[in-house]
N, C-alpha and C positions, 0 to 999 in steps of 0.2 A: 324848154317844150319837152313833154313827155311822148314818147313814140314806141308802138311795140316793135318787138324785134320783125325785122323783115325775113321772109324765106331764106336769102342769101346768107343774113347774119347768123341766122339760129343753124342752118346746116353748116355753115363754116366751123362751128364748134365741135364737129365730128361725132355729136351724140346722137344717139338712135331716138328721135323725137320729132317731127316734122314741125317748122313754124306754123303750119296751120292748125296743129294739134294743139300747141299753146295759145296762140292767139284765139281760137274759136272756142276756148274754156273746154274742149272735149276731156282736158286734164286741168282742174281746179287746185293747183296748188297753193297753200298758204304759208308754207315755211321752205327753207331751203333743205330742209332734212327729208321733207315728203318728195320734193321734185329729184333730190340725189337718188332717194331710194327707188323712185320710179324708173331712173335713167340707170340703175345699178351702179353708181358711182359713188366716190367717198365725196361730203360735203366740201372737204379741202380742194379734191381735183377739180369739183364742179364750180368753188371761187375762182382757182386759178384761170380755168377755162373762160368764165365769164369776164373776169377782169382783163387777161390778154386779148381774147379775141372781140368781145362785146363793149370794152371800157365801160362796165357799169358791174357793181357787184350783185349777185344773183338775189340777194334780200333788198336790195333798193328796186331792181326791176319787179319784183313780186309786190312790192308794197305800192308801186305807180301803178302797175296793172289793175290790182285792186281798187286802188283809189280812183283809176280812170271808169273802172266798171261800175263804181257807185255814182260817181257823177254823171254818167250816162243815164242811171237809173234815176236819179234825182230830178233831172232836165226832163225824163220822160214821165215826172208824175209819181214817183215813188217816196213817200215821205222820207226827209234824213235820216230818222234814228230807224226804220225799217231797212233801208240802203247799207247802212252802217251794218246792221245785224246780218245781214246778206251777204256782205262782202268779207264777214270774218270777224268784224270788230264788235267784242262785248263791251267795252268800255266806249262809251259816247264822246267823253272828255279827250280820249287819245285820238279818235277818228276826227274830231272836230278841229283839234289843233294842228294835225296834219294835213286835213281838207285845205285849211285856211292858208297853212305854209305853201302848198302846192300849187293852187289857184288862185289864191288872193282875194277869195271870197268866201263867205260863209255858206254851209250848207243850205240852209234857209234862204239865202240870198239867191243862189242857183234855183231851188224849189220855186219859188214866187215869181222868178223870173223865167220859168220854163219854157221849154219851146212849144 
C-alpha cells in the first residue's frame, strides 16, 4: 500500500519543509535533486534521512506520490495520457508499466471504471 508521509514522519526528518507542504503539492518535485535543492541539503544526505527515518528512498517516494496523483486524476476522469504528462511522464510506456506494477490494473481500466 502506498501512503503519503504523515506530518509526524516528515517532521521527524528534521528538514525545513512541512508534511502539508509536500503532501498538498505546494512543492511539486519530480526528482530527488529538485527536492534536495529546495531543502538546501545534498542528495546523499536526503537519501540517508529518508532511508533511516522514513524507511523509503526519496526517489521511490516521489515516484509513488506522482503515481498516486496520476491515479486520482484518471479515476476522476482525466484521460490516462494526459494524466501521465501532467505528472511528468513524457514516455507513456514507462508510465504504463509503472502504473500496472503499482496498482495491478492498467490506466485505461481505472479510467473506464472511474468513480
